[in-house]
Residue, then its C-alpha position, 0 to 999 in steps of 0.5 A: x330615871x332622869x334628873x333635870x335642872x328645872x330653874x333658878x329660884x331666888x329667895x330673899x336674894x339668895x339663888x337656888x337651883x331647883x332639881x326635879x325627877x319625873x316632874x317632881x321637885x326633889x331639891x333646892x341647892x344653894x348656889x352663888x350669884x355668879x353661878x346663877x347668872x351663868x346658868x341663866x345666860x346658858x338658858x336655864x329659866x328663872x322660876x316664877 
């Protein structure tokens, strides 16, 4: 079983980290804007 960080999602300006297992979303973790920007800079995409 592999857990993947799928993307960074913004809801009303609040960033969330979307986590999935086997292609199924299992969690949206609230993160700070600084962490979100760092993850985006490291190549994690923004959810569309």
